[in-house]
VOKOL-843561 format. One record per residue (C-alpha): residue number from 1; x, y, z. Coordinates in nm, 2 decimals. Layout:
N
NODE, seq, X, Y, Z
NODE, NUM, X, Y, Z .
...
***
This chain:
468
NODE, seq, X, Y, Z
NODE, 1, 5.58, -2.23, -6.16 .
NODE, 2, 5.83, -1.96, -6.14 .
NODE, 3, 5.55, -1.71, -6.30 .
NODE, 4, 5.35, -1.79, -5.99 .
NODE, 5, 5.62, -1.73, -5.76 .
NODE, 6, 5.69, -1.38, -5.95 .
NODE, 7, 5.31, -1.29, -5.88 .
NODE, 8, 5.36, -1.37, -5.55 .
NODE, 9, 5.71, -1.14, -5.45 .
NODE, 10, 5.52, -0.87, -5.66 .
NODE, 11, 5.22, -0.86, -5.42 .
NODE, 12, 5.41, -0.89, -5.12 .
NODE, 13, 5.60, -0.59, -5.20 .
NODE, 14, 5.27, -0.38, -5.34 .
NODE, 15, 5.17, -0.45, -4.98 .
NODE, 16, 5.50, -0.38, -4.78 .
NODE, 17, 5.54, -0.05, -4.94 .
NODE, 18, 5.14, 0.08, -4.87 .
NODE, 19, 5.18, -0.07, -4.55 .
NODE, 20, 5.50, 0.21, -4.53 .
NODE, 21, 5.35, 0.46, -4.66 .
NODE, 22, 5.03, 0.46, -4.41 .
NODE, 23, 5.28, 0.42, -4.13 .
NODE, 24, 5.47, 0.75, -4.28 .
NODE, 25, 5.12, 0.93, -4.27 .
NODE, 26, 5.01, 0.84, -3.97 .
NODE, 27, 5.33, 0.97, -3.84 .
NODE, 28, 5.32, 1.31, -4.02 .
NODE, 29, 4.97, 1.30, -3.90 .
NODE, 30, 5.10, 1.24, -3.53 .
NODE, 31, 5.38, 1.49, -3.56 .
NODE, 32, 5.09, 1.80, -3.71 .
NODE, 33, 4.93, 1.71, -3.41 .
NODE, 34, 5.18, 1.72, -3.14 .
NODE, 35, 5.30, 2.05, -3.31 .
NODE, 36, 4.99, 2.18, -3.32 .
NODE, 37, 4.93, 2.06, -2.96 .
NODE, 38, 5.22, 2.24, -2.84 .
NODE, 39, 5.13, 2.53, -2.98 .
NODE, 40, 4.80, 2.54, -2.82 .
NODE, 41, 5.02, 2.48, -2.51 .
NODE, 42, 5.27, 2.77, -2.55 .
NODE, 43, 4.97, 2.96, -2.68 .
NODE, 44, 4.79, 2.88, -2.34 .
NODE, 45, 5.12, 2.94, -2.14 .
NODE, 46, 5.20, 3.26, -2.26 .
NODE, 47, 4.81, 3.38, -2.22 .
NODE, 48, 4.93, 3.28, -1.80 .
NODE, 49, 5.25, 3.49, -1.80 .
NODE, 50, 5.08, 3.76, -1.89 .
NODE, 51, 4.78, 3.71, -1.63 .
NODE, 52, 5.05, 3.65, -1.38 .
NODE, 53, 5.22, 4.02, -1.42 .
NODE, 54, 4.87, 4.23, -1.46 .
NODE, 55, 4.85, 4.34, -1.06 .
NODE, 56, 4.54, 4.53, -1.00 .
NODE, 57, 4.56, 4.48, -0.57 .
NODE, 58, 4.56, 4.82, -0.39 .
NODE, 59, 4.82, 4.82, -0.16 .
NODE, 60, 4.78, 4.84, 0.26 .
NODE, 61, 4.89, 5.02, 0.56 .
NODE, 62, 5.03, 4.69, 0.77 .
NODE, 63, 5.17, 4.92, 1.03 .
NODE, 64, 5.24, 5.29, 1.12 .
NODE, 65, 5.48, 5.31, 1.46 .
NODE, 66, 5.73, 5.45, 1.62 .
NODE, 67, 6.03, 5.24, 1.73 .
NODE, 68, 5.97, 5.21, 2.07 .
NODE, 69, 5.84, 4.90, 2.24 .
NODE, 70, 5.57, 5.09, 2.43 .
NODE, 71, 5.34, 5.32, 2.19 .
NODE, 72, 5.27, 5.51, 2.55 .
NODE, 73, 5.56, 5.59, 2.61 .
NODE, 74, 5.78, 5.73, 2.34 .
NODE, 75, 6.05, 5.94, 2.38 .
NODE, 76, 6.02, 6.32, 2.20 .
NODE, 77, 6.33, 6.13, 1.97 .
NODE, 78, 6.22, 5.89, 1.81 .
NODE, 79, 6.12, 5.80, 1.49 .
NODE, 80, 5.80, 5.67, 1.29 .
NODE, 81, 5.77, 5.36, 1.05 .
NODE, 82, 5.51, 5.31, 0.81 .
NODE, 83, 5.47, 4.96, 0.64 .
NODE, 84, 5.31, 4.85, 0.38 .
NODE, 85, 5.15, 4.52, 0.22 .
NODE, 86, 5.37, 4.57, -0.11 .
NODE, 87, 5.64, 4.76, -0.26 .
NODE, 88, 5.55, 5.09, -0.31 .
NODE, 89, 5.62, 5.41, -0.58 .
NODE, 90, 5.83, 5.62, -0.37 .
NODE, 91, 5.76, 5.90, -0.53 .
NODE, 92, 5.40, 5.90, -0.40 .
NODE, 93, 5.54, 5.81, -0.03 .
NODE, 94, 5.62, 6.21, 0.15 .
NODE, 95, 5.60, 6.43, 0.40 .
NODE, 96, 5.59, 6.78, 0.47 .
NODE, 97, 5.92, 6.97, 0.51 .
NODE, 98, 5.85, 7.33, 0.47 .
NODE, 99, 5.65, 7.38, 0.77 .
NODE, 100, 5.40, 7.26, 0.97 .
NODE, 101, 5.12, 7.23, 0.71 .
NODE, 102, 4.91, 6.89, 0.65 .
NODE, 103, 5.13, 6.80, 0.32 .
NODE, 104, 5.25, 6.47, 0.17 .
NODE, 105, 5.08, 6.14, 0.18 .
NODE, 106, 5.22, 6.04, 0.50 .
NODE, 107, 5.14, 6.29, 0.82 .
NODE, 108, 5.16, 6.32, 1.25 .
NODE, 109, 4.95, 6.57, 1.41 .
NODE, 110, 4.89, 6.62, 1.78 .
NODE, 111, 4.59, 6.80, 1.72 .
NODE, 112, 4.38, 6.66, 1.49 .
NODE, 113, 4.54, 6.74, 1.17 .
NODE, 114, 4.49, 7.14, 1.19 .
NODE, 115, 4.88, 7.12, 1.19 .
NODE, 116, 5.15, 6.80, 1.13 .
NODE, 117, 5.49, 6.73, 1.24 .
NODE, 118, 5.73, 6.88, 1.01 .
NODE, 119, 5.98, 6.65, 0.90 .
NODE, 120, 6.37, 6.63, 0.81 .
NODE, 121, 6.32, 6.51, 0.44 .
NODE, 122, 6.04, 6.47, 0.23 .
NODE, 123, 6.08, 6.14, 0.11 .
NODE, 124, 6.09, 5.88, 0.35 .
NODE, 125, 6.39, 5.64, 0.36 .
NODE, 126, 6.31, 5.26, 0.31 .
NODE, 127, 6.58, 4.99, 0.24 .
NODE, 128, 6.27, 4.78, 0.08 .
NODE, 129, 6.04, 5.04, -0.01 .
NODE, 130, 5.82, 4.88, 0.19 .
NODE, 131, 5.87, 5.01, 0.52 .
NODE, 132, 5.95, 5.35, 0.55 .
NODE, 133, 6.10, 5.57, 0.87 .
NODE, 134, 6.04, 5.88, 0.93 .
NODE, 135, 6.23, 6.15, 1.08 .
NODE, 136, 6.08, 6.45, 1.26 .
NODE, 137, 6.32, 6.77, 1.17 .
NODE, 138, 6.24, 6.84, 1.57 .
NODE, 139, 6.20, 6.71, 1.88 .
NODE, 140, 5.83, 6.62, 1.95 .
NODE, 141, 5.67, 6.77, 2.27 .
NODE, 142, 5.66, 6.56, 2.55 .
NODE, 143, 5.35, 6.43, 2.72 .
NODE, 144, 5.14, 6.45, 2.39 .
NODE, 145, 4.96, 6.23, 2.19 .
NODE, 146, 5.00, 6.20, 1.81 .
NODE, 147, 4.77, 6.07, 1.55 .
NODE, 148, 4.89, 5.94, 1.20 .
NODE, 149, 4.73, 5.95, 0.85 .
NODE, 150, 4.81, 5.82, 0.49 .
NODE, 151, 4.61, 5.92, 0.19 .
NODE, 152, 4.53, 5.80, -0.11 .
NODE, 153, 4.78, 5.93, -0.26 .
NODE, 154, 5.03, 5.68, -0.20 .
NODE, 155, 5.08, 5.37, -0.50 .
NODE, 156, 5.24, 5.06, -0.54 .
NODE, 157, 5.50, 4.97, -0.86 .
NODE, 158, 5.19, 4.93, -1.05 .
NODE, 159, 5.05, 5.23, -1.01 .
NODE, 160, 4.79, 5.08, -0.78 .
NODE, 161, 4.65, 5.39, -0.50 .
NODE, 162, 4.48, 5.29, -0.20 .
NODE, 163, 4.16, 5.20, -0.19 .
NODE, 164, 4.03, 5.43, 0.15 .
NODE, 165, 4.25, 5.64, 0.38 .
NODE, 166, 4.42, 5.50, 0.68 .
NODE, 167, 4.36, 5.68, 1.00 .
NODE, 168, 4.52, 5.52, 1.33 .
NODE, 169, 4.32, 5.68, 1.62 .
NODE, 170, 4.48, 5.60, 1.89 .
NODE, 171, 4.86, 5.69, 1.77 .
NODE, 172, 5.11, 5.74, 1.99 .
NODE, 173, 5.16, 5.91, 2.29 .
NODE, 174, 5.54, 6.10, 2.44 .
NODE, 175, 5.65, 6.05, 2.77 .
NODE, 176, 5.66, 6.39, 2.93 .
NODE, 177, 6.07, 6.36, 3.05 .
NODE, 178, 6.29, 6.62, 3.20 .
NODE, 179, 6.60, 6.67, 3.38 .
NODE, 180, 6.61, 6.77, 3.74 .
NODE, 181, 6.98, 6.99, 3.81 .
NODE, 182, 7.08, 6.99, 4.18 .
NODE, 183, 7.37, 7.22, 4.29 .
NODE, 184, 7.56, 7.24, 4.62 .
NODE, 185, 7.87, 7.32, 4.74 .
NODE, 186, 8.13, 7.24, 4.51 .
NODE, 187, 7.93, 6.95, 4.34 .
NODE, 188, 7.62, 6.95, 4.08 .
NODE, 189, 7.37, 6.63, 4.03 .
NODE, 190, 7.14, 6.57, 3.82 .
NODE, 191, 6.80, 6.31, 3.76 .
NODE, 192, 6.67, 6.17, 3.45 .
NODE, 193, 6.35, 5.99, 3.68 .
NODE, 194, 6.23, 6.24, 3.87 .
NODE, 195, 6.45, 6.29, 4.12 .
NODE, 196, 6.45, 5.89, 4.21 .
NODE, 197, 6.83, 5.84, 4.09 .
NODE, 198, 7.11, 6.10, 4.12 .
NODE, 199, 7.45, 6.14, 3.89 .
NODE, 200, 7.72, 6.36, 3.93 .
NODE, 201, 7.81, 6.64, 3.71 .
NODE, 202, 8.19, 6.71, 3.68 .
NODE, 203, 8.24, 7.06, 3.83 .
NODE, 204, 8.58, 7.17, 3.89 .
NODE, 205, 8.57, 7.44, 4.15 .
NODE, 206, 8.69, 7.51, 4.53 .
NODE, 207, 8.45, 7.79, 4.52 .
NODE, 208, 8.09, 7.74, 4.67 .
NODE, 209, 7.78, 7.72, 4.41 .
NODE, 210, 7.52, 7.93, 4.54 .
NODE, 211, 7.27, 7.87, 4.25 .
NODE, 212, 7.22, 7.75, 3.86 .
NODE, 213, 6.98, 7.86, 3.56 .
NODE, 214, 6.94, 7.73, 3.21 .
NODE, 215, 6.84, 7.86, 2.93 .
NODE, 216, 6.96, 7.82, 2.50 .
NODE, 217, 7.14, 7.47, 2.56 .
NODE, 218, 7.30, 7.63, 2.84 .
NODE, 219, 7.37, 7.57, 3.23 .
NODE, 220, 7.50, 7.83, 3.41 .
NODE, 221, 7.63, 7.77, 3.78 .
NODE, 222, 7.69, 8.08, 3.99 .
NODE, 223, 7.85, 8.11, 4.33 .
NODE, 224, 8.09, 8.28, 4.57 .
NODE, 225, 8.34, 8.52, 4.43 .
NODE, 226, 8.77, 8.54, 4.53 .
NODE, 227, 8.88, 8.85, 4.72 .
NODE, 228, 8.89, 9.17, 4.48 .
NODE, 229, 8.87, 8.94, 4.18 .
NODE, 230, 8.55, 8.76, 4.00 .
NODE, 231, 8.25, 8.58, 4.09 .
NODE, 232, 8.23, 8.20, 4.03 .
NODE, 233, 8.03, 8.10, 3.72 .
NODE, 234, 8.04, 7.75, 3.53 .
NODE, 235, 7.87, 7.65, 3.26 .
NODE, 236, 7.72, 7.29, 3.03 .
NODE, 237, 7.63, 7.27, 2.71 .
NODE, 238, 7.58, 6.88, 2.74 .
NODE, 239, 7.29, 6.88, 2.93 .
NODE, 240, 7.46, 6.94, 3.29 .
NODE, 241, 7.69, 6.64, 3.26 .
NODE, 242, 8.00, 6.84, 3.30 .
NODE, 243, 8.09, 7.21, 3.37 .
NODE, 244, 8.30, 7.38, 3.26 .
NODE, 245, 8.47, 7.78, 3.44 .
NODE, 246, 8.41, 8.02, 3.27 .
NODE, 247, 8.77, 8.21, 3.27 .
NODE, 248, 8.88, 8.51, 3.43 .
NODE, 249, 8.93, 8.73, 3.16 .
NODE, 250, 8.59, 8.63, 3.04 .
NODE, 251, 8.44, 8.82, 3.36 .
NODE, 252, 8.43, 9.14, 3.49 .
NODE, 253, 8.62, 9.19, 3.82 .
NODE, 254, 8.43, 9.35, 4.06 .
NODE, 255, 8.47, 9.14, 4.39 .
NODE, 256, 8.08, 9.08, 4.39 .
NODE, 257, 7.97, 8.72, 4.47 .
NODE, 258, 7.64, 8.57, 4.30 .
NODE, 259, 7.30, 8.40, 4.44 .
NODE, 260, 7.11, 8.33, 4.17 .
NODE, 261, 7.02, 8.36, 3.80 .
NODE, 262, 6.81, 8.32, 3.55 .
NODE, 263, 6.77, 8.33, 3.13 .
NODE, 264, 6.53, 8.53, 2.96 .
NODE, 265, 6.49, 8.69, 2.55 .
NODE, 266, 6.81, 8.55, 2.49 .
NODE, 267, 7.05, 8.69, 2.79 .
NODE, 268, 7.17, 8.52, 3.14 .
NODE, 269, 7.12, 8.78, 3.46 .
NODE, 270, 7.32, 8.68, 3.75 .
NODE, 271, 7.18, 8.84, 4.07 .
NODE, 272, 7.42, 8.92, 4.35 .
NODE, 273, 7.57, 9.19, 4.55 .
NODE, 274, 7.60, 9.32, 4.16 .
NODE, 275, 7.45, 9.19, 3.88 .
NODE, 276, 7.59, 9.06, 3.60 .
NODE, 277, 7.51, 9.00, 3.25 .
NODE, 278, 7.57, 8.75, 2.95 .
NODE, 279, 7.39, 8.74, 2.57 .
NODE, 280, 7.63, 8.51, 2.42 .
NODE, 281, 7.53, 8.21, 2.62 .
NODE, 282, 7.75, 8.28, 2.92 .
NODE, 283, 8.05, 8.22, 2.70 .
NODE, 284, 8.14, 8.62, 2.84 .
NODE, 285, 7.98, 8.79, 3.16 .
NODE, 286, 7.93, 9.21, 3.16 .
NODE, 287, 7.88, 9.42, 3.42 .
NODE, 288, 7.56, 9.45, 3.50 .
NODE, 289, 7.28, 9.60, 3.76 .
NODE, 290, 7.52, 9.73, 4.08 .
NODE, 291, 7.25, 9.66, 4.34 .
NODE, 292, 7.21, 9.40, 4.54 .
NODE, 293, 6.96, 9.14, 4.50 .
NODE, 294, 6.92, 8.81, 4.63 .
NODE, 295, 6.71, 8.59, 4.38 .
NODE, 296, 6.57, 8.74, 3.99 .
NODE, 297, 6.28, 8.56, 3.76 .
NODE, 298, 6.18, 8.62, 3.43 .
NODE, 299, 5.83, 8.61, 3.24 .
NODE, 300, 5.63, 8.79, 2.98 .
NODE, 301, 5.95, 9.00, 2.86 .
NODE, 302, 6.02, 9.17, 3.24 .
NODE, 303, 6.29, 9.08, 3.46 .
NODE, 304, 6.22, 9.07, 3.81 .
NODE, 305, 6.50, 9.08, 4.14 .
NODE, 306, 6.41, 9.11, 4.51 .
NODE, 307, 6.62, 9.26, 4.77 .
NODE, 308, 6.63, 9.40, 5.14 .
NODE, 309, 6.35, 9.60, 5.32 .
NODE, 310, 6.08, 9.47, 5.06 .
NODE, 311, 6.30, 9.61, 4.76 .
NODE, 312, 6.15, 9.49, 4.43 .
NODE, 313, 6.27, 9.58, 4.05 .
NODE, 314, 6.20, 9.52, 3.73 .
NODE, 315, 6.37, 9.55, 3.40 .
NODE, 316, 6.20, 9.56, 3.07 .
NODE, 317, 6.53, 9.56, 2.83 .
NODE, 318, 6.64, 9.23, 2.91 .
NODE, 319, 6.82, 9.34, 3.17 .
NODE, 320, 7.00, 9.60, 3.08 .
NODE, 321, 6.85, 9.85, 3.31 .
NODE, 322, 6.63, 9.82, 3.62 .
NODE, 323, 6.38, 10.05, 3.79 .
NODE, 324, 6.17, 10.07, 4.09 .
NODE, 325, 5.80, 9.92, 4.06 .
NODE, 326, 5.49, 10.15, 4.07 .
NODE, 327, 5.38, 10.05, 4.38 .
NODE, 328, 5.48, 9.79, 4.65 .
NODE, 329, 5.33, 9.69, 4.98 .
NODE, 330, 5.63, 9.43, 5.06 .
NODE, 331, 5.87, 9.60, 5.37 .
NODE, 332, 6.03, 9.25, 5.46 .
NODE, 333, 6.37, 9.14, 5.32 .
NODE, 334, 6.28, 8.94, 5.06 .
NODE, 335, 6.50, 8.65, 4.95 .
NODE, 336, 6.29, 8.42, 4.68 .
NODE, 337, 6.07, 8.54, 4.35 .
NODE, 338, 5.91, 8.33, 4.07 .
NODE, 339, 5.67, 8.33, 3.82 .
NODE, 340, 5.38, 8.13, 3.69 .
NODE, 341, 5.07, 8.16, 3.53 .
NODE, 342, 5.16, 8.53, 3.43 .
NODE, 343, 5.19, 8.61, 3.77 .
NODE, 344, 5.54, 8.66, 4.03 .
NODE, 345, 5.53, 8.58, 4.33 .
NODE, 346, 5.79, 8.69, 4.60 .
NODE, 347, 5.87, 8.58, 4.94 .
NODE, 348, 6.05, 8.64, 5.25 .
NODE, 349, 6.11, 8.74, 5.61 .
NODE, 350, 5.84, 8.70, 5.89 .
NODE, 351, 5.65, 8.49, 5.59 .
NODE, 352, 5.55, 8.75, 5.40 .
NODE, 353, 5.45, 8.70, 5.04 .
NODE, 354, 5.33, 8.97, 4.73 .
NODE, 355, 5.24, 8.91, 4.40 .
NODE, 356, 5.23, 9.11, 4.10 .
NODE, 357, 4.93, 9.05, 3.83 .
NODE, 358, 5.05, 9.33, 3.58 .
NODE, 359, 5.43, 9.16, 3.48 .
NODE, 360, 5.59, 9.35, 3.77 .
NODE, 361, 5.49, 9.72, 3.80 .
NODE, 362, 5.27, 9.65, 4.11 .
NODE, 363, 5.26, 9.45, 4.38 .
NODE, 364, 5.03, 9.32, 4.67 .
NODE, 365, 5.04, 9.15, 5.01 .
NODE, 366, 4.87, 8.82, 4.90 .
NODE, 367, 4.53, 8.81, 5.11 .
NODE, 368, 4.59, 8.55, 5.36 .
NODE, 369, 4.96, 8.36, 5.49 .
NODE, 370, 5.02, 8.04, 5.70 .
NODE, 371, 5.36, 8.10, 5.85 .
NODE, 372, 5.53, 8.40, 5.99 .
NODE, 373, 5.88, 8.22, 5.92 .
NODE, 374, 6.11, 8.31, 5.70 .
NODE, 375, 6.07, 8.20, 5.34 .
NODE, 376, 6.36, 8.16, 5.12 .
NODE, 377, 6.21, 8.02, 4.80 .
NODE, 378, 5.95, 7.98, 4.64 .
NODE, 379, 5.86, 7.78, 4.27 .
NODE, 380, 5.53, 7.72, 4.06 .
NODE, 381, 5.39, 7.40, 3.86 .
NODE, 382, 5.08, 7.26, 3.78 .
NODE, 383, 4.87, 7.58, 3.92 .
NODE, 384, 5.02, 7.56, 4.24 .
NODE, 385, 5.26, 7.78, 4.38 .
NODE, 386, 5.51, 7.61, 4.67 .
NODE, 387, 5.73, 7.86, 4.95 .
NODE, 388, 5.98, 7.66, 5.18 .
NODE, 389, 6.06, 7.84, 5.51 .
NODE, 390, 6.38, 7.86, 5.73 .
NODE, 391, 6.26, 7.59, 5.96 .
NODE, 392, 6.10, 7.35, 5.73 .
NODE, 393, 5.76, 7.47, 5.72 .
NODE, 394, 5.62, 7.44, 5.34 .
NODE, 395, 5.33, 7.65, 5.19 .
NODE, 396, 5.14, 7.64, 4.89 .
NODE, 397, 4.89, 7.83, 4.70 .
NODE, 398, 4.62, 7.71, 4.45 .
NODE, 399, 4.51, 8.06, 4.36 .
NODE, 400, 4.79, 8.24, 4.19 .
NODE, 401, 4.93, 8.33, 4.52 .
NODE, 402, 4.64, 8.48, 4.69 .
NODE, 403, 4.58, 8.26, 4.99 .
NODE, 404, 4.82, 8.02, 5.16 .
NODE, 405, 4.76, 7.71, 5.38 .
NODE, 406, 5.06, 7.51, 5.49 .
NODE, 407, 5.15, 7.10, 5.38 .
NODE, 408, 5.28, 6.83, 5.55 .
NODE, 409, 5.63, 6.74, 5.56 .
NODE, 410, 5.90, 6.58, 5.78 .
NODE, 411, 6.17, 6.83, 5.79 .
NODE, 412, 6.24, 7.12, 6.00 .
NODE, 413, 6.55, 7.23, 5.85 .
NODE, 414, 6.58, 7.54, 5.57 .
NODE, 415, 6.39, 7.53, 5.28 .
NODE, 416, 6.57, 7.69, 5.01 .
NODE, 417, 6.47, 7.62, 4.68 .
NODE, 418, 6.19, 7.47, 4.48 .
NODE, 419, 6.09, 7.34, 4.17 .
NODE, 420, 5.83, 7.15, 3.93 .
NODE, 421, 5.85, 6.90, 3.69 .
NODE, 422, 5.65, 6.59, 3.54 .
NODE, 423, 5.44, 6.57, 3.86 .
NODE, 424, 5.68, 6.64, 4.09 .
NODE, 425, 5.75, 6.88, 4.30 .
NODE, 426, 6.12, 6.90, 4.47 .
NODE, 427, 6.23, 7.14, 4.74 .
NODE, 428, 6.62, 7.18, 4.84 .
NODE, 429, 6.69, 7.16, 5.24 .
NODE, 430, 6.99, 7.31, 5.40 .
NODE, 431, 7.22, 7.01, 5.41 .
NODE, 432, 7.18, 6.88, 5.08 .
NODE, 433, 6.89, 6.66, 5.15 .
NODE, 434, 6.60, 6.71, 4.87 .
NODE, 435, 6.20, 6.64, 4.97 .
NODE, 436, 5.94, 6.55, 4.73 .
NODE, 437, 5.62, 6.55, 4.61 .
NODE, 438, 5.39, 6.38, 4.35 .
NODE, 439, 5.03, 6.53, 4.48 .
NODE, 440, 5.09, 6.94, 4.38 .
NODE, 441, 5.28, 7.00, 4.72 .
NODE, 442, 5.02, 6.87, 4.98 .
NODE, 443, 5.19, 6.57, 5.12 .
NODE, 444, 5.63, 6.56, 5.11 .
NODE, 445, 5.84, 6.25, 5.17 .
NODE, 446, 6.24, 6.33, 5.24 .
NODE, 447, 6.40, 6.20, 4.97 .
NODE, 448, 6.76, 6.15, 4.89 .
NODE, 449, 7.11, 6.34, 4.91 .
NODE, 450, 7.16, 6.37, 4.54 .
NODE, 451, 7.56, 6.41, 4.58 .
NODE, 452, 7.83, 6.38, 4.91 .
NODE, 453, 7.83, 6.77, 4.93 .
NODE, 454, 7.64, 6.88, 5.27 .
NODE, 455, 7.63, 7.27, 5.19 .
NODE, 456, 7.35, 7.46, 5.30 .
NODE, 457, 7.28, 7.71, 4.99 .
NODE, 458, 7.16, 7.41, 4.74 .
NODE, 459, 6.91, 7.47, 4.47 .
NODE, 460, 6.72, 7.27, 4.22 .
NODE, 461, 6.58, 7.34, 3.89 .
NODE, 462, 6.40, 7.16, 3.61 .
NODE, 463, 6.39, 7.16, 3.21 .
NODE, 464, 6.21, 6.98, 3.01 .
NODE, 465, 6.37, 6.72, 2.76 .
NODE, 466, 6.21, 6.89, 2.44 .
NODE, 467, 6.38, 7.23, 2.58 .
NODE, 468, 6.70, 7.07, 2.62 .
***
């Protein structure tokens, strides 16, 4: 019996051992399988990561705009922004800076890319390498449409170039904006909205102003002279916001009031009982021509000034010396002169109008005139000459001053001066009023008084924003 029991225990023990070995082998197989599976998963994972880091997508331009809300009314000082679909290699995003050639991968042009806008930096600024800001080295030109281009030379950070060149066929258009400035009495006013609203500039003077002009970033106001001293001259270099009187020590004391002034070739010339010249942007003034003149104009390197009995003198040496013209049909006192479209036009008593088409050498009477009244001021704009009379008559010419017709206007006062800008003519009227025309001088409305002064001698000029 004991022997049988021993055999039974032995058999059970062997069975347990065999079972344990089988489980161990299965566990080992499972571990091996699991390890093999994990290795396969890891390999797949590694393969997936490698695939996601391989970028072969070409970048695109999302937008190319200015900072203005309206791309049809862009200020000439606005910058431009280019936005791409992804981060770019900044070394490939470039502009031209040395001249107006169309180089670099980002280009802006107003003439179908015959030339391009010069930028201030060859590498446009970007905070995220996606949107880049372009800053032109100078103001854009008003009233101009600019087209934009991005070449296939730009690349993203993975080295992918754009698949095709980006061209914006509509681009953006700048606003043709400028500044009208009017003086009268002891006041000066300025308007950025074509004479609709006016703000008064700071001018510290007890003398009456009689004329104004602009050049090289400087506005100049001229006026009366104190007895045995110097004329009023004040200058502004902040877009006619404030004027500072030129000190007495910087003006020749010749007891000569000034009536008007003009700028040309880096020189200011003040016309009046005696001439004054400044070649340092109005800071100092020297004695100029000693003959009397009422008005002066500049064009094609020639100063032309007008005075009594039809006398006209011209200077070809920057107002240093004036001489009589070669021929001149004027016989009446002349009070106004202007230059436009390569033609000088002068106006005066009894409606006389003379013009020169050869840079002031010879002056001929207009073929026909439309008034016998004294004409005080004359101006030019958009192919039209406009002149104003002593009794509210405005006459205009569309053929370079040869023939003249009267316009319609609500005034009977003396009209002193004419200026044109942004499709608008303004005429100053005795009493401080301004007349306005937006149809090339055909019809006029009596507008507003720019300031409280009702001086009889008020003048107006216009300066384009890009020239300020």
